[in-house]
C-alpha positions in Angstrom: 22.0 -16.8 -16.0 23.5 -13.8 -14.2 26.9 -13.9 -12.6 26.7 -14.7 -8.9 28.7 -15.4 -5.8 27.6 -18.3 -3.6 28.9 -18.5 -0.1 27.6 -20.7 2.7 30.2 -21.1 5.4 27.9 -22.4 8.1 28.8 -25.9 9.3 25.5 -27.9 9.7 25.1 -30.8 12.2 21.8 -32.3 11.1 19.8 -35.1 12.6 18.6 -36.8 15.8 20.4 -35.9 19.1 22.9 -33.6 17.4 22.5 -31.1 20.2 24.1 -33.7 22.5 27.4 -32.9 20.7 27.4 -29.2 21.6 30.3 -29.6 24.0 32.5 -31.1 21.4 31.5 -28.6 18.8 32.3 -25.6 21.0 35.6 -27.1 22.1 36.5 -27.6 18.4 36.3 -23.9 17.9 38.2 -23.1 21.1 35.3 -21.3 22.6 36.0 -20.0 26.1 32.9 -18.0 27.0 29.4 -17.7 25.4 26.4 -15.5 25.6 23.6 -18.0 25.8 20.6 -16.3 24.0 17.1 -17.7 23.9 13.4 -17.0 23.9 10.8 -17.5 26.6 9.3 -20.7 28.1 9.7 -23.5 25.5 13.4 -24.1 26.1 12.6 -24.8 29.8 9.6 -27.0 29.1 11.3 -29.3 26.6 14.4 -29.8 28.8 16.8 -28.2 26.2 17.9 -25.4 28.7 19.1 -28.0 31.2 20.9 -30.0 28.5 22.8 -27.0 27.3 23.8 -25.8 30.7 25.0 -29.2 31.6 27.2 -29.4 28.5 28.7 -25.9 29.0 29.7 -26.9 32.5 31.1 -30.2 31.4 33.2 -28.5 28.8 34.3 -25.9 31.4 33.0 -23.1 29.1 32.0 -20.0 31.0 28.6 -18.4 30.0 26.2 -15.6 30.6 22.5 -15.7 29.7 20.1 -13.4 28.0 16.6 -14.8 27.5 13.3 -13.2 26.7 13.5 -12.8 22.9 10.0 -12.1 21.5 8.6 -12.7 18.0 9.7 -9.8 15.8 12.9 -9.4 17.9 13.3 -6.1 19.6 16.1 -3.6 19.3 16.0 -2.9 23.1 16.9 -6.5 23.9 19.6 -6.4 21.2 21.1 -3.4 22.8 21.0 -5.1 26.2 22.8 -8.1 24.7 25.5 -5.9 23.1 26.2 -4.3 26.5 26.4 -7.7 28.1 28.6 -9.2 25.4 31.1 -6.3 25.7 31.0 -6.4 29.5 31.6 -10.1 29.8 34.0 -10.3 26.9 32.3 -13.3 25.3 33.7 -14.9 22.2 30.5 -16.6 20.8 26.8 -15.9 20.8 24.9 -19.2 21.2 21.4 -18.7 19.8 18.9 -21.4 20.8 15.5 -21.1 19.3 13.9 -19.9 16.0 14.5 -17.1 13.6 13.7 -14.3 16.2 16.4 -15.6 18.5 18.9 -16.1 15.8 18.3 -12.6 14.3 18.6 -11.1 17.7 21.9 -12.9 18.2 23.2 -11.8 14.8 22.4 -8.1 15.7 24.2 -8.5 19.0 27.2 -10.1 17.3 27.8 -7.2 15.0 26.8 -4.6 17.6 29.4 -5.9 20.0 32.1 -4.8 17.6 31.0 -1.1 17.3 30.4 1.9 19.5 27.0 2.8 18.1 23.6 1.2 18.0 23.3 -1.8 15.7 20.1 -0.2 14.4 22.4 1.8 12.1 23.0 -1.4 10.2 19.3 -2.0 9.8 18.6 1.4 8.3 21.7 1.2 6.1 23.6 4.1 7.8 26.5 1.8 8.6 28.0 -1.5 7.2 29.3 -4.2 9.5 33.0 -4.8 9.3 33.4 -7.5 12.0 31.3 -9.7 14.3 31.4 -12.2 17.1 30.7 -15.7 15.8 27.2 -17.1 16.2 26.3 -20.7 16.9 22.8 -22.0 16.5 20.6 -24.7 17.9 17.4 -24.5 15.9 14.0 -25.4 17.4 11.6 -24.3 14.7 11.7 -24.6 10.9 10.8 -21.2 9.5 13.1 -18.3 8.9 16.2 -20.0 7.5 18.3 -17.6 9.6 20.5 -20.5 10.6 22.3 -20.3 7.3 21.3 -16.9 5.8 23.1 -13.6 5.6 20.1 -11.7 6.7 19.0 -10.1 10.0 15.7 -8.5 10.7 15.1 -6.4 13.9 12.1 -4.4 15.1 12.6 -0.9 16.6 9.7 -0.8 19.0 10.3 2.9 19.6 9.6 3.8 16.0 7.6 0.7 15.1 9.9 0.0 12.2 10.9 -3.5 11.2 14.1 -3.4 9.1 16.6 -5.9 7.8 20.2 -5.9 6.5 22.3 -8.5 4.7 25.9 -9.1 5.4 28.3 -12.0 5.2 29.1 -11.3 8.9 25.5 -12.5 9.6 26.1 -16.1 8.6 26.4 -18.4 11.7 29.5 -20.3 12.3 27.6 -23.6 12.9 24.0 -24.7 13.1 22.6 -27.8 15.0 19.5 -29.0 13.3 17.6 -31.8 15.1 14.0 -32.1 13.6 12.8 -33.7 16.8 13.3 -30.4 18.6 10.4 -29.0 16.5 7.9 -31.7 17.5 6.3 -29.5 20.2 5.9 -26.5 17.9 2.2 -25.7 17.8 0.1 -26.2 14.6 -0.2 -22.4 14.1 3.5 -21.8 14.5 4.3 -24.8 12.2 2.0 -23.3 9.6 3.6 -19.9 9.9 7.0 -21.6 9.4 5.8 -23.5 6.4 4.7 -20.2 4.8 8.0 -18.5 5.6 10.1 -21.4 4.2 8.0 -21.5 1.0 8.1 -17.7 0.5 11.8 -17.5 0.8 12.1 -19.6 -2.4 8.8 -18.4 -3.9 10.0 -14.8 -4.0 13.3 -15.8 -5.4 11.6 -17.9 -8.1 9.3 -15.0 -9.1 12.1 -12.6 -9.5 14.0 -11.0 -12.4 16.2 -13.3 -14.4 16.3 -15.8 -17.3 18.0 -19.0 -18.4 18.2 -20.4 -14.8 17.0 -23.9 -15.5 18.9 -25.7 -12.8 18.1 -23.1 -10.2 14.5 -23.2 -11.2 14.3 -27.0 -10.9 15.9 -26.9 -7.4 13.4 -24.2 -6.4 10.4 -26.0 -7.7 11.4 -29.3 -6.1 12.0 -27.5 -2.8 8.6 -25.8 -2.8 6.8 -29.0 -3.7 8.5 -30.8 -0.9 7.6 -28.1 1.6 3.9 -28.3 0.6 3.8 -32.1 0.9 5.8 -32.2 4.2 3.8 -29.3 5.6 0.5 -31.1 5.2 1.9 -34.1 6.9 3.5 -32.2 9.8 0.2 -30.4 10.5 -1.6 -33.7 10.8 1.2 -35.7 12.4 3.4 -33.3 14.4 5.9 -36.1 15.4 6.4 -37.4 11.8 10.2 -37.3 11.7 10.6 -37.3 7.9 8.1 -34.4 7.5 9.8 -32.4 10.2 13.2 -33.2 8.8 12.2 -32.1 5.3 10.8 -28.8 6.6 13.9 -28.2 8.7 16.4 -28.8 5.9 14.2 -26.8 3.4 14.2 -24.0 6.0 18.0 -23.8 5.6 18.2 -24.3 1.8 15.4 -21.9 1.0 17.2 -18.9 2.5 20.9 -19.6 2.1 21.1 -18.4 -1.5 20.8 -21.7 -3.3 17.4 -21.1 -4.8 18.3 -17.7 -6.3 21.6 -18.4 -8.0 21.7 -16.5 -11.2 18.6 -14.4 -10.5 18.0 -10.9 -9.1 15.7 -10.9 -6.2 14.5 -8.3 -3.7 11.6 -10.0 -1.9 9.1 -7.2 -2.1 6.4 -9.2 -0.4 8.7 -9.8 2.6 9.3 -6.1 2.8 5.6 -5.3 2.6 5.0 -7.7 5.4 7.8 -6.2 7.5 5.7 -3.0 7.6 2.7 -5.0 8.9 4.4 -6.9 11.7 6.6 -3.9 12.5 3.5 -1.8 13.2 1.3 -4.7 14.6 3.5 -6.8 16.9 0.8 -9.4 17.3 1.0 -10.4 13.6 3.3 -13.4 13.0 5.6 -12.9 10.0 4.4 -16.1 8.2 0.8 -15.1 8.7 1.4 -11.7 7.2 3.1 -13.2 4.2 0.2 -15.6 3.6 -2.3 -12.7 3.7 -0.7 -10.6 1.1 1.2 -12.9 -1.4 -1.8 -14.0 -3.4 -2.7 -10.3 -4.0 0.8 -9.5 -5.1 0.7 -12.5 -7.4 -2.6 -11.4 -9.0 -1.0 -8.2 -10.0 2.4 -9.7 -11.0 1.4 -12.8 -13.0 0.7 -11.0 -16.3 4.3 -9.9 -16.4 5.6 -13.5 -16.6 2.6 -15.8 -17.3 4.8 -18.8 -18.4 6.7 -18.7 -15.1 3.5 -18.6 -13.1 2.2 -21.5 -15.2 5.3 -23.5 -14.6 4.9 -23.1 -10.9 1.2 -24.1 -11.2 2.1 -27.3 -13.1 5.1 -28.4 -11.1 4.2 -27.3 -7.6 0.4 -26.9 -7.4 -0.4 -29.9 -9.5 -2.4 -28.0 -12.1 -3.1 -30.2 -15.2 -0.3 -29.6 -17.7 -2.9 -29.5 -20.5 -4.3 -26.3 -19.0 -3.4 -23.3 -21.1 -0.8 -21.1 -19.5 -2.8 -18.0 -18.3 -5.6 -20.1 -16.9 -3.0 -22.4 -15.2 -1.2 -19.4 -13.8 -4.3 -18.1 -12.1 -5.3 -21.5 -10.9 -1.9 -21.9 -9.3 -2.4 -18.7 -7.3 -5.9 -19.9 -6.2 -4.6 -23.3 -5.1 -1.8 -21.8 -3.1 -4.2 -19.4 -1.4 -6.4 -22.4 -0.5 -3.4 -24.3 0.9 -2.7 -21.3 3.2 -6.3 -21.4 4.3 -6.2 -25.2 4.8 -3.3 -25.0 7.2 -4.9 -22.3 9.2 -3.3 -19.2 7.8 -5.0 -15.9 7.1 -5.6 -15.1 3.4 -6.4 -11.4 3.7 -5.5 -8.3 5.6 -8.9 -8.3 7.2 -8.1 -11.7 8.9 -5.0 -10.1 10.5 -7.4 -7.7 12.3 -6.0 -4.6 10.6 -8.3 -1.7 10.1 -8.5 -0.7 6.4 -7.9 2.8 7.5 -4.3 1.8 8.3 -3.5 0.5 4.8 -2.5 3.9 3.5 -0.1 4.5 6.4 1.4 1.1 5.9 1.9 1.8 2.2 3.5 5.2 3.0 5.9 3.6 5.5 6.8 0.9 3.0 7.7 3.5 0.3 9.7 5.6 2.9 7.1 8.3 2.3 7.4 8.2 -1.5 11.2 7.8 -1.6 11.4 4.1 -2.3 10.3 1.9 -5.2 11.2 -1.7 -5.1 12.1 -3.0 -8.6 10.8 -6.6 -8.4 9.0 -8.6 -11.1 6.7 -5.6 -10.9 7.8 -2.2 -9.4 6.2 -1.8 -6.0 5.7 1.8 -5.0 3.3 3.3 -2.4 0.3 3.0 -4.7 1.0 -0.6 -5.6 1.6 -1.5 -2.0 -1.8 0.1 -1.1 -3.4 -1.8 -3.9 -2.0 -5.1 -2.7 -3.3 -4.5 0.9 -6.8 -3.8 -0.5 -6.8 -6.6 -3.0 -5.7 -9.1 -0.4 -9.3 -9.1 1.0 -10.8 -10.1 -2.3 -11.3 -13.8 -3.0 
């Protein structure tokens, strides 16, 4: 097991009606003025907007609003939020929504403390040194951004989707009420299931050894996500299933399932090129389309680990010899993606094969980047994964 630092400062308020305590939570942090940041229509349809405004007024907390966050959150709105936060002198960003809203809020939070565009953090030209605190009310289980140190933003001008990690990105608090995810569509739920699963799946299939406890936590989480995911798709208002997904969403991306391992999440970074270039592609859908292809290339480099995943998560008979089990596990996960309505190849994303080469070039920073994962992923490997994704 490698040395590691584990830091999860976010205070979590989990369970039914926890959003009703927003007033008390904000007052406990002596918040005076917030930037209320949210997405588009759902917050109005489910009554959450009115509930939040009522509590802010009851607590005598001043606020300004910035809505309109889109999937694959955009730099232009982040920059608008930075200007607003500075002008209004807010002392907390309140993000109400899913991962896109939270990541947008995180970028605003660090951008409000500097004189340059927060995009410089995304392309690693600058490192955050300070931030405004971020509070979260989560409405969809997916990204895990409510407890993570990551922030991913899309620059719509350059069609680049880039992320950066910083301890300044971890929210101050997160309110997690599984009931708020009841109205999430089956498709969005499925995208979330994939994203939750992949955050631990990529950590599990990373470089490292002798991480027995971490592995058991990871395997249990992934199995729980598969089981709860099937239930949530069939029965959207099943509280236990939604609760499992929402808590797994947080634990899968807060660092717990990678303690002692070296992970870089190359499949996530491959997908960022796809949804950065094609804004209509949901992040979870892109991950489902390409992970099985990555796995087919990677499994020979750690057959026993892939076999363990197959036995413990995908219910492959433990009497099956390891290499056959490893392959069967990949096949079964691909089928799971298909069964919940996810694409299982680049062709199902509607992307012309002629674009695969450009995507691979962008991924490699035009030949300058090789990601050292379980397998090294350079431009040619990226291209091979895109092509292989369409093969059953």
